[in-house]
C-alpha positions in Angstrom: 97.2 143.2 155.6 96.8 139.6 156.6 98.9 137.7 159.1 100.5 135.6 156.1 101.3 139.0 154.4 103.1 140.5 157.2 106.1 138.0 157.4 105.5 135.9 154.3 106.7 138.8 152.2 103.2 139.0 150.4 103.2 142.4 151.1 106.1 144.9 152.1 105.9 145.3 155.9 106.1 148.4 157.8 109.4 147.6 159.3 109.3 150.7 161.4 106.1 149.7 163.5 107.0 148.2 166.8 104.0 146.1 167.8 102.0 143.0 167.6 98.6 141.4 167.0 97.2 140.2 170.5 96.5 136.5 170.9 93.0 136.1 170.9 91.8 136.3 174.5 95.3 137.1 176.0 96.0 139.0 179.2 98.4 141.5 178.9 100.2 140.1 175.9 100.1 141.7 172.6 101.6 140.8 169.4 101.6 141.7 165.7 102.4 138.8 163.7 103.4 138.7 160.1 103.6 135.1 159.3 101.5 132.1 158.3 99.9 130.8 161.7 99.6 127.1 162.2 96.2 125.9 161.8 94.4 124.5 165.0 95.3 121.0 165.9 92.3 118.7 166.3 94.5 115.8 167.5 97.5 114.8 169.2 100.7 116.1 167.6 103.4 113.4 167.6 106.3 115.5 166.1 107.3 119.0 166.1 104.7 121.8 166.1 104.6 124.4 163.5 103.6 127.6 165.3 104.2 129.9 162.0 106.4 129.8 158.9 109.6 130.1 161.1 109.3 128.3 164.2 108.6 124.8 165.3 108.7 123.2 168.9 109.0 119.7 169.4 107.7 117.5 172.3 111.2 117.7 173.9 111.5 121.2 174.0 113.8 121.7 171.0 113.1 124.6 169.0 113.7 124.5 165.1 114.2 127.6 163.3 113.2 127.6 159.5 116.2 129.7 157.9 115.2 131.4 154.7 118.7 132.4 153.9 121.5 130.3 152.5 124.3 129.9 155.0 127.6 130.0 153.2 129.8 130.5 156.6 128.5 134.1 157.1 126.4 133.0 159.8 122.6 133.7 159.4 121.6 130.4 161.0 123.1 131.8 164.2 121.9 135.1 163.7 118.3 134.0 163.0 118.0 131.4 165.6 119.4 134.0 167.9 116.3 136.4 167.4 114.0 133.7 167.6 115.6 132.4 170.9 115.6 136.0 172.3 111.9 136.7 171.9 110.8 133.2 173.1 113.1 133.3 176.1 114.5 130.0 175.0 117.9 128.3 176.1 120.3 128.2 173.4 120.9 124.6 173.9 117.3 124.1 172.6 117.7 125.8 169.2 118.0 123.8 166.0 118.0 125.1 162.5 116.7 123.9 158.9 116.9 125.5 155.7 113.6 126.7 154.1 112.1 125.3 150.9 111.8 127.5 147.8 108.7 129.4 148.3 108.9 133.1 148.0 105.3 133.5 149.0 106.6 132.6 152.5 110.5 133.2 152.6 111.1 136.2 150.3 114.0 138.3 151.1 112.1 141.5 152.1 115.0 143.6 150.8 114.4 142.5 147.3 111.2 141.0 147.2 112.3 137.5 145.9 113.6 134.5 147.7 117.4 134.8 147.8 120.5 135.7 149.8 122.6 138.5 149.0 123.5 142.1 149.3 124.4 141.7 153.0 120.7 141.8 153.8 120.2 138.5 155.4 119.9 139.9 159.1 118.7 143.3 158.0 115.7 142.1 156.3 114.7 139.5 158.8 115.4 141.6 162.0 111.6 142.2 162.9 110.3 139.4 160.8 112.0 136.6 162.8 111.5 138.8 166.3 107.8 138.6 165.4 108.0 135.0 164.9 109.5 134.3 168.0 107.4 136.5 170.3 104.2 135.0 168.6 105.3 131.7 169.3 106.0 132.6 173.0 102.7 134.2 173.3 100.9 131.1 171.9 103.0 128.7 174.4 102.2 131.2 177.2 98.3 131.2 176.8 98.3 127.2 176.3 100.0 127.2 179.9 97.6 129.7 181.2 94.6 127.9 179.9 96.0 124.6 181.2 96.8 126.1 184.6 93.7 128.2 184.9 95.8 131.5 185.6 96.3 134.7 184.0 99.0 135.0 181.3 100.6 138.1 182.6 101.3 135.9 185.9 103.4 133.3 183.7 107.2 134.2 183.3 109.6 132.3 181.0 113.2 131.7 181.2 115.2 129.2 179.1 112.4 127.6 177.8 110.6 126.9 181.0 107.4 128.5 182.3 107.0 129.0 185.5 103.8 130.5 187.9 104.0 131.9 191.6 101.8 129.1 192.6 104.7 126.9 191.9 103.6 125.3 188.6 106.2 124.6 186.0 106.4 123.4 182.4 108.5 123.4 179.5 107.9 124.5 175.8 107.8 121.1 174.8 105.0 120.1 177.0 102.7 122.8 176.0 103.6 122.5 172.1 100.7 120.3 171.4 98.0 122.6 173.5 99.2 125.6 171.8 98.9 124.4 168.5 95.4 124.1 169.0 95.0 128.1 169.6 93.3 129.8 166.7 95.4 132.0 164.7 95.3 135.9 165.9 92.3 137.5 164.2 92.8 141.2 164.7 94.7 144.0 166.4 93.9 144.2 170.1 96.8 146.4 171.5 100.4 147.2 170.5 103.3 146.5 172.8 107.2 146.7 172.0 109.3 143.6 171.4 111.6 142.8 174.2 113.2 145.9 175.6 117.0 145.7 174.5 118.1 146.4 178.2 116.7 142.8 178.8 118.5 140.9 175.8 120.1 138.0 177.1 121.4 136.8 173.8 121.4 139.7 171.1 124.7 141.6 171.0 126.4 139.4 173.8 129.6 137.7 174.0 130.3 134.1 174.3 127.5 132.7 172.2 128.9 129.8 170.0 127.6 129.5 166.5 125.0 127.2 166.0 126.6 125.3 163.3 130.1 124.8 165.3 129.5 121.1 166.5 128.0 119.9 163.0 130.8 121.5 161.0 133.4 120.1 163.6 132.4 116.5 163.6 131.3 116.4 160.0 127.8 115.8 160.1 126.6 119.1 158.4 125.6 118.2 154.7 127.1 119.9 151.9 126.0 119.2 148.4 129.3 116.8 148.0 127.8 114.7 150.8 124.6 113.9 148.9 124.0 110.2 147.7 121.0 109.2 145.9 120.4 105.5 144.7 121.6 105.2 141.3 123.1 108.7 141.2 125.7 109.6 138.3 128.1 112.1 139.0 128.5 114.6 135.8 131.5 116.6 134.9 131.2 119.1 131.9 134.0 119.7 129.0 133.4 123.6 128.8 134.9 125.5 125.8 138.3 127.1 126.5 136.8 130.3 125.0 133.4 132.1 126.3 130.9 131.9 123.5 132.2 129.0 121.7 130.2 126.0 121.0 130.8 122.1 120.3 131.5 121.6 116.8 132.1 117.9 117.1 133.5 115.2 119.7 134.8 112.0 119.9 134.1 109.8 123.1 135.3 106.7 122.0 138.4 106.6 124.4 136.0 108.1 127.2 133.4 105.3 127.0 136.4 102.6 127.7 137.3 104.2 131.2 135.8 102.2 134.0 132.6 103.8 135.5 131.9 106.0 132.6 128.2 105.5 132.1 126.9 108.0 129.6 128.4 111.1 127.3 125.9 113.7 126.2 126.2 116.8 124.5 124.4 119.8 126.1 124.5 123.7 125.2 127.1 124.4 127.5 129.6 121.5 126.3 130.0 117.7 126.6 128.9 116.2 129.8 130.4 112.8 130.9 128.2 110.7 133.4 130.0 108.3 135.6 129.4 106.2 138.9 132.3 108.2 140.7 133.7 111.8 140.4 137.3 110.3 139.5 135.5 108.1 136.7 133.9 111.1 135.4 137.1 113.6 135.5 139.0 110.7 134.0 136.6 110.4 131.3 136.5 113.8 130.4 140.2 114.0 130.1 140.1 111.3 127.3 137.5 113.5 125.4 138.4 114.9 121.9 136.4 118.1 121.2 136.5 120.6 118.4 135.0 123.8 119.2 133.5 126.5 116.8 135.0 129.8 118.1 133.2 132.1 115.4 131.1 133.7 118.1 133.4 133.4 121.0 135.3 136.4 122.7 139.0 136.2 121.6 140.3 139.3 122.9 143.0 139.5 125.8 143.3 141.3 129.0 145.8 143.8 127.4 143.4 144.7 124.7 140.2 144.8 127.2 142.0 147.0 129.5 143.4 149.4 127.0 139.7 149.5 125.7 138.5 150.6 129.2 141.4 153.3 129.4 140.5 154.9 125.9 137.1 155.0 127.0 137.8 157.1 130.5 140.0 159.3 128.3 136.5 160.9 126.7 133.4 161.9 128.3 131.2 158.9 129.5 128.2 157.7 127.5 125.9 158.2 130.4 125.8 160.4 133.4 125.4 158.8 136.9 125.5 162.0 138.9 125.7 165.7 138.2 125.8 168.0 141.0 127.0 171.7 140.3 129.4 172.2 137.4 132.6 169.9 138.0 134.1 171.0 134.5 133.6 174.7 135.0 135.1 174.3 138.8 138.0 172.7 137.3 139.0 175.5 135.1 139.6 178.2 137.9 140.9 175.9 140.8 144.1 176.4 142.5 145.2 172.9 141.9 144.1 170.1 139.8 145.1 166.5 140.3 144.3 163.7 137.8 144.9 159.9 138.2 143.8 156.6 136.3 143.1 153.5 138.0 142.6 149.9 136.5 141.3 146.9 138.1 141.4 143.1 136.6 138.6 140.4 136.7 138.4 138.4 139.8 137.1 135.0 140.3 134.9 134.2 143.5 137.2 131.1 144.3 135.1 129.7 147.1 136.3 126.8 149.1 133.7 124.7 147.6 133.6 124.8 143.7 129.9 124.6 142.4 127.7 121.5 142.4 124.0 120.6 142.3 122.1 117.4 142.7 119.2 116.8 140.5 116.2 114.0 140.4 114.2 114.6 137.6 110.7 112.9 137.2 107.7 113.3 134.9 105.7 115.1 137.8 108.6 117.2 139.3 112.0 117.9 140.0 113.9 117.6 143.1 117.4 119.6 143.5 119.7 119.5 146.5 122.4 122.2 146.6 123.5 125.4 148.3 120.8 127.4 146.9 121.4 131.2 147.0 118.6 132.6 144.6 115.6 130.3 144.5 113.3 132.8 142.9 115.8 132.7 139.8 116.5 128.9 139.9 113.1 127.5 140.4 111.6 129.1 137.4 114.8 128.4 135.4 114.5 124.7 135.9 110.8 124.8 135.3 111.5 126.5 131.8 114.0 123.7 131.0 111.9 120.9 132.1 108.4 122.0 130.9 107.5 121.7 134.5 105.4 124.2 136.8 107.7 126.3 139.3 105.6 124.8 142.2 106.8 121.2 140.9 110.4 122.2 141.2 111.5 121.5 144.9 114.6 122.9 146.1 116.2 121.4 149.3 118.8 123.7 150.5 122.1 122.5 152.3 125.2 124.2 153.6 127.5 125.9 151.0 131.2 126.3 151.3 131.4 129.9 150.5 130.2 131.7 147.5 130.9 135.3 147.7 128.0 135.8 145.1 128.9 133.0 142.8 125.9 131.1 143.6 123.5 133.5 143.0 123.5 134.1 139.1 120.6 135.7 137.0 120.9 132.9 134.7 121.2 130.3 137.1 124.1 129.0 135.1 125.1 125.9 136.9 121.6 124.9 138.2 120.3 125.1 134.4 123.5 122.9 133.3 122.6 120.2 136.1 118.9 120.2 135.3 119.9 120.2 131.6 122.1 117.1 131.9 119.3 115.3 133.7 117.0 115.9 131.0 119.5 114.8 128.3 119.5 111.5 130.1 115.6 111.7 130.4 115.9 111.4 133.9 116.8 108.0 134.0 119.1 108.7 137.1 119.8 111.3 139.6 122.6 113.5 138.7 125.1 115.3 140.7 126.7 117.9 138.9 130.3 118.5 140.0 132.8 121.6 139.0 136.3 120.9 139.8 138.6 124.0 141.0 139.8 124.7 137.2 136.1 124.5 136.0 135.1 127.2 138.8 138.3 129.2 138.1 137.8 129.1 134.1 133.9 129.4 134.1 133.4 133.0 134.1 131.0 135.3 136.3 133.9 137.2 137.4 134.1 140.7 139.0 134.1 142.8 135.9 137.4 144.7 135.0 137.3 148.8 135.1 139.1 151.7 134.4 138.7 154.9 136.3 139.8 158.2 135.5 139.5 161.0 138.3 140.2 164.8 137.6 139.8 166.5 141.0 140.7 170.2 142.1 141.4 171.7 145.4 140.8 175.5 146.2 143.1 177.9 148.1 142.1 176.5 151.5 143.0 173.1 150.2 139.5 171.5 150.1 138.2 169.9 147.2 135.9 172.1 144.8 135.6 169.6 141.8 135.5 166.0 141.1 135.0 164.7 137.6 135.1 161.0 137.6 135.0 158.6 134.4 134.2 155.0 135.0 134.5 152.2 132.1 133.6 148.4 132.6 131.1 145.7 132.0 127.8 145.8 133.5 126.5 143.1 135.6 122.9 143.4 135.0 122.8 144.3 131.4 121.2 141.3 129.5 119.9 139.7 132.3 116.2 139.4 133.5 117.2 141.9 136.4 118.3 144.8 133.6 115.1 146.8 134.0 115.2 146.8 137.6 119.2 147.7 137.8 119.9 149.8 134.8 118.6 153.2 134.3 119.1 155.6 131.6 122.2 153.5 130.8 123.6 153.3 134.3 124.3 150.1 136.2 124.2 151.4 139.6 126.4 148.3 140.4 129.2 149.9 138.2 129.1 153.4 140.0 128.0 152.7 143.6 130.3 154.1 146.1 131.3 156.9 143.5 128.0 158.3 142.3 126.9 158.7 145.8 130.0 160.2 147.0 130.1 160.6 150.9 132.5 163.8 151.1 131.1 167.2 150.7 132.3 168.0 147.1 130.2 170.9 145.7 130.8 170.1 141.9 130.8 166.2 141.3 130.0 164.5 138.2 130.3 160.8 137.4 130.2 159.3 134.2 130.2 155.6 132.8 130.8 153.9 129.5 129.6 150.3 129.5 131.8 147.9 127.6 130.5 144.9 125.8 132.5 142.0 126.0 131.7 138.2 125.8 133.1 137.3 129.4 130.3 136.5 131.8 130.4 139.0 134.9 128.7 138.8 138.2 128.7 140.1 141.5 131.5 139.7 143.8 131.8 140.3 147.5 131.0 143.9 147.9 130.1 144.5 144.1 130.9 147.8 142.7 132.5 149.0 145.8 135.5 146.8 145.3 136.6 149.3 142.8 134.8 152.5 143.6 136.1 152.7 147.3 139.9 152.1 146.1 139.4 155.0 143.5 137.7 157.5 146.1 139.6 156.8 149.2 143.0 156.8 147.3 142.0 160.2 145.6 140.9 161.8 148.6 144.4 161.0 150.1 145.9 162.4 147.2 144.1 165.5 147.8 144.7 165.6 151.7 148.7 165.4 150.5 148.4 168.0 148.1 146.7 170.4 150.6 149.3 169.6 153.1 146.9 168.3 155.6 146.5 165.0 157.8 144.8 162.2 155.9 142.1 161.7 158.8 141.6 165.3 159.6 141.0 166.1 156.1 138.3 163.3 155.8 136.6 164.5 159.1 136.5 168.0 157.6 134.6 166.7 154.8 132.1 164.5 156.6 130.8 167.0 158.9 127.4 166.3 157.9 128.0 162.2 158.1 127.9 161.1 161.9 128.3 157.6 161.3 131.4 158.0 158.9 132.8 160.4 161.4 132.4 157.9 164.6 134.0 155.1 162.8 136.8 157.1 161.3 137.7 158.5 165.0 137.4 155.2 166.5 139.4 153.7 164.1 142.1 156.3 164.2 142.1 156.2 168.0 142.5 152.7 168.4 145.2 152.3 165.8 147.3 155.3 167.6 147.1 157.7 164.6 149.6 160.3 164.6 152.3 158.1 166.1 155.4 158.2 164.6 156.7 155.1 162.7 160.3 154.0 161.9 161.7 154.1 158.3 160.1 151.6 156.0 156.8 152.0 157.8 153.7 153.4 156.8 149.9 153.8 157.9 147.0 154.3 155.7 143.5 155.1 156.3 140.1 154.7 154.5 136.6 154.8 155.3 133.5 153.5 153.1 129.9 152.9 153.4 128.4 149.7 151.7 125.2 148.0 152.3 124.2 150.5 154.8 127.0 149.9 157.0 130.1 152.1 157.5 133.5 150.8 157.8 136.9 152.6 158.5 140.2 150.7 158.5 143.8 151.6 159.2 146.5 149.6 157.7 150.1 149.3 159.0 152.7 148.1 156.4 156.4 147.3 156.5 158.5 147.5 153.4 160.8 144.6 153.6 164.4 144.3 152.7 163.5 143.0 149.0 161.0 145.7 148.5 158.0 143.7 149.1 155.1 144.5 151.3 154.2 143.3 154.7 150.8 144.2 156.1 151.3 144.1 159.8 148.1 145.2 161.2 144.5 146.3 160.3 142.2 148.1 162.7 138.6 148.4 161.7 135.6 150.3 163.3 132.3 149.3 162.3 128.8 150.7 162.4 126.4 148.1 161.2 123.6 148.9 163.5 122.4 146.6 166.2 125.1 143.7 166.7 123.3 140.4 167.0 126.5 138.4 167.5 129.7 140.1 168.2 131.9 137.1 167.1 130.1 136.8 163.8 130.5 140.5 163.1 134.3 140.2 163.8 134.7 137.1 161.9 133.1 138.8 158.9 135.3 141.9 159.1 138.5 139.8 159.5 137.4 137.5 156.7 136.7 140.7 154.5 139.9 142.0 155.4 141.5 138.8 153.9 139.5 138.4 151.0 140.3 142.0 150.1 143.9 141.8 150.7 144.2 138.8 148.5 142.5 140.8 145.6 144.9 143.7 146.5 147.9 141.8 146.7 148.0 139.4 143.6 144.6 138.0 142.6 143.8 138.6 138.8 141.9 136.7 135.8 143.8 137.3 132.8 142.9 136.1 129.5 145.2 135.5 126.4 143.1 135.4 123.0 140.1 134.9 124.9 141.5 131.8 127.0 141.6 132.3 130.9 145.1 131.8 132.2 144.5 130.5 135.7 143.3 127.3 136.8 143.9 126.2 140.4 145.1 127.7 143.6 148.8 127.6 142.1 148.0 130.2 139.3 145.1 132.1 141.0 146.8 132.2 144.4 144.7 132.8 147.7 145.7 134.6 150.6 148.2 132.5 152.7 148.2 132.4 156.6 151.3 134.0 156.4 150.2 136.8 154.5 147.4 137.5 157.1 147.8 140.6 159.2 146.7 140.7 162.9 143.2 142.3 162.7 141.3 144.1 165.3 137.4 144.9 165.0 135.8 147.6 167.0 131.9 148.2 166.9 130.3 151.7 167.1 127.6 151.3 169.8 124.1 151.6 167.9 120.6 151.2 168.8 119.4 151.4 165.2 118.2 148.0 163.0 121.2 145.9 162.0 122.6 146.6 158.6 125.1 144.7 156.3 128.1 143.0 157.8 129.1 140.2 155.1 130.4 142.6 152.4 131.3 146.1 154.1 134.7 144.8 155.6 136.2 144.5 152.1 136.2 147.9 150.2 138.3 149.8 152.7 141.1 147.6 152.6 142.8 148.0 149.5 142.7 151.9 149.6 143.9 151.9 153.1 146.7 149.6 151.9 147.6 151.8 149.0 147.7 155.0 151.2 149.9 153.2 153.7 152.5 152.2 150.9 152.5 155.7 150.1 153.3 156.8 153.7 156.1 154.5 153.6 157.5 154.9 150.0 156.0 158.0 148.5 154.6 155.7 145.7 150.9 155.9 144.9 149.3 152.3 144.0 146.6 152.9 141.6 146.4 149.8 139.6 145.4 146.4 141.1 146.7 144.0 142.1 150.1 145.1 143.3 151.5 141.8 141.9 155.5 141.7 142.1 155.9 145.3 142.5 158.9 146.4 144.6 158.9 149.4 146.7 161.8 151.5 148.3 160.9 153.4 151.5 161.7 156.9 152.1 
């Protein structure tokens, strides 16, 4: 394996190996590097020196970390910079970041061998890659200082980016950057030494380290797509069909062209694009368009029809079997008690604060795109196919994004393709910034799929589960996409059944079936993907079994999780911190849920109060998390707190509904986000761990809804099986 392959993603790294290639001629410093080394410099270096694909050092000592993951607010810029700074013994004030260009040979996500951000993998897949990059740069700088001072490398110490020697010699990284750049790339394995001992960490896992993007986001200098302005650029908005699958039959743009600032109107496969000098002119011009739509191939069913189809599907055996352990049907027949329950879930929009947008500059010899790029390995070849360019001629410049929750990573590259198609339709005469309004975003599809579940479970004479038959029906996220062959096996889209097919609880007879429904509404992963619905069903059902068995919900779970130490640890931690077992007054309830997703385990305890009008007030959420080694405690807390808010909004009132195929929601007045007055007090506790980091962006979402539902049952005796709660009223018991 070459140095380039080790961290560039050219070959899957052995991430369990802890060691490094030695810098040639090094004394007592060993490094295994897996990144593209910087070439030896033959002359003076005026600007920053690139030591490898991920680290640059400027003459003034500033260290720039090349971030391969999109930062949508979840914090990978801070996390990755922390890894580099820790291994380089740099001062946090020295650290800078920039987003990586589109180049999967260097910047692939090692979790899925493509350049992209998702699946809560940013820190997990980068843990050793970025630490290696930092340690490599440090070793080169130490060697440069040793060569300059004519001392042994092992005699040099580094603290906060300053190199010192017992003789009194001192120097900064910036001073030695040029000399270090002349050091030949490492050539072979000399010895193996570990990364910095965790006991010596000064940044990783430490409190008080502010996010690296705090200042620029506070003073407004952070660049988002909406901030980008190119000479001659036109703003484009698109009139999309009201029904998914419809096409333009004809249109009249005579009134549109009268709007001041409107420059062009073009028909594209996605609808009719209006291009103008300003966003307001483009929107105003679109409002004047008269479009006749061809609905012959459109989806025209409403939500009631779709949910009925799903409920009918789970009333009979599934088309495909995801899991079949033991004999669930047989065990149900002789069980002491059988409990059956059905659950339904609606479409959900991602609704990030920043709607979709993309800047395209199209020229005969290449394309330049500027946007919050989340899936470069899909977007780049898609653009190439549309334009006739080679993928390497498509340059993607990633900027900050105001949320995504999965929406910017699309197997069809939908909004990126739309922007490029518009630029091509005007022959690249002007740079184009495509802007989706909030209404475009809400009505634009690519929702979390709707689902129906039916679980038939049984307990034995001892109250413990003996059988679990679980049927699921809904749309496949991956079917019909370029990723289908990877994600759909034997008729089972794993994203439809994850969290159920790999049930954590010790149930001897388990069968999970899936029926995939064909619907013309585009769907997509949504923060925590399949776990958004499977966790609710599983954790609600386990609570029902505990109640039927007359057992405490926490103790019941612990008994079924004896072989799951991580689940057990966080469940006990959450229960302890929440004061589980305390007597609550009338009208109050406490519920619990624990769930594993993205290799992390989260337990949550929710406290609710039934208001005088029968509404629900969520008072407190106590969360316990095992996400491996914590890189930045504040970022972990923020992600879990955000996950709680995200999950709570969906549980309380979020739903995308269709009437005759037309989406009924448009802006935040009809697709209502969680308000600050709805947000409960949230406590986040992390379980100690020395394991590698696991996901944290999504795992805080799945346990919230079932813990809430179980708390409502504790307060009212009423089970919540259909989400969202909507305007339901409850009576306390």
